[in-house]
C-alpha positions in Angstrom: 138.2 118.6 93.0 139.7 121.9 90.7 140.7 125.0 93.0 141.0 126.8 90.4 137.7 128.6 89.1 137.6 129.5 85.4 136.5 132.6 84.1 133.5 131.4 82.6 132.3 130.2 85.8 133.0 133.4 87.3 130.8 135.3 84.5 128.1 132.7 85.2 127.8 133.2 88.6 128.2 137.3 88.5 125.1 136.9 86.0 123.4 134.5 88.4 123.9 137.0 91.3 123.2 140.3 89.1 119.3 138.7 88.2 118.9 138.0 91.9 116.9 134.7 90.8 115.8 132.4 93.8 116.8 128.6 93.4 113.6 126.5 94.3 113.9 124.7 97.4 113.6 120.8 96.2 113.1 119.6 99.8 110.0 121.8 99.9 108.7 120.6 96.5 109.2 116.8 97.5 107.2 117.3 101.2 104.5 119.1 99.3 101.3 116.6 99.6 98.1 117.3 98.1 96.0 118.1 101.2 92.1 116.8 100.4 88.9 117.9 101.9 87.4 114.7 102.0 83.7 113.6 102.3 82.2 110.1 101.9 78.9 108.3 101.0 77.8 104.9 101.5 75.2 103.5 99.2 74.9 100.1 100.8 70.9 99.3 100.9 70.2 101.6 98.1 68.2 100.9 94.9 69.7 101.8 91.7 67.4 104.6 91.2 67.8 105.9 94.4 71.5 105.9 94.5 71.9 107.5 91.0 69.8 110.4 92.7 71.6 110.6 95.8 75.1 110.1 94.2 74.5 113.1 91.9 72.8 115.5 94.7 76.1 114.5 96.9 78.4 115.3 94.2 76.9 118.7 93.6 76.5 119.4 97.1 80.6 118.5 97.6 81.4 120.7 94.7 79.8 123.8 96.2 81.4 123.2 99.6 84.9 123.1 98.3 85.5 119.3 98.9 87.8 118.0 96.2 87.6 114.0 97.2 84.8 112.1 97.5 84.9 108.2 98.6 82.2 106.3 97.5 81.4 103.2 98.8 79.0 100.8 96.9 79.9 97.5 98.4 81.1 94.9 96.4 77.8 93.5 95.2 78.0 90.0 97.2 74.6 90.4 98.7 73.0 91.9 95.7 69.5 90.3 94.7 69.8 90.8 91.1 70.6 86.9 90.7 67.1 86.5 91.1 66.0 88.6 88.2 66.5 87.3 84.8 65.6 90.5 83.2 68.6 92.4 85.2 71.7 92.5 84.1 74.0 90.6 86.8 77.0 93.3 86.7 75.2 96.7 85.7 72.4 95.8 88.3 75.2 96.1 90.9 76.1 99.7 92.6 80.0 99.1 92.1 79.6 99.0 88.3 76.3 101.0 87.7 77.1 104.2 89.8 80.5 104.9 87.8 78.7 104.2 84.8 75.8 106.8 85.7 78.6 109.3 86.5 80.4 108.9 83.3 77.2 109.2 81.2 75.9 112.3 83.2 77.7 115.1 81.1 76.8 117.8 83.9 78.5 115.9 86.6 81.8 114.9 84.4 82.2 118.6 83.5 83.2 119.2 87.8 85.1 115.9 88.2 88.8 115.5 87.6 89.5 111.8 87.7 88.1 108.6 89.2 90.6 106.4 91.3 90.5 103.1 92.8 89.9 103.2 96.8 92.6 102.4 99.1 91.7 99.1 101.4 91.5 101.7 104.4 88.7 103.4 102.4 86.7 100.1 101.2 88.9 98.6 98.7 87.1 96.9 95.9 83.8 98.1 97.2 84.8 101.7 97.0 86.0 104.5 94.5 87.3 108.1 94.5 86.0 111.0 92.8 88.4 114.0 92.6 86.7 117.0 91.9 87.8 120.3 90.2 88.1 123.5 92.1 84.9 125.6 91.7 85.2 128.5 89.7 84.5 131.8 91.4 
């Protein structure tokens, strides 16, 4: 290590001190985690139309209350009775697929939603998903 400090380094240091800038605390930045206010809804046993109405009402209610993360449990569709009806889509009749589709096609809901994400195993895995809401404008 060089023990002599150059004139340029001295000038840079004096300039830095004269501006009274504060350095960012990198440790604080790394330890900052997003704190979510979370609510969940379980749609097991709902018909498709009931589930659509319920999820729309639930999303607006959460948005009004400042919730920013919703866990939507739909189930995996393993016990769906749709296989018995030849006129119903095997995939779209299952809440796991139809609820996200309904939300994405609802312009009013999408205005208050930031993102969708897969749920962790702890929150339902393949039978659930997250909705991340925007902050309510005051």
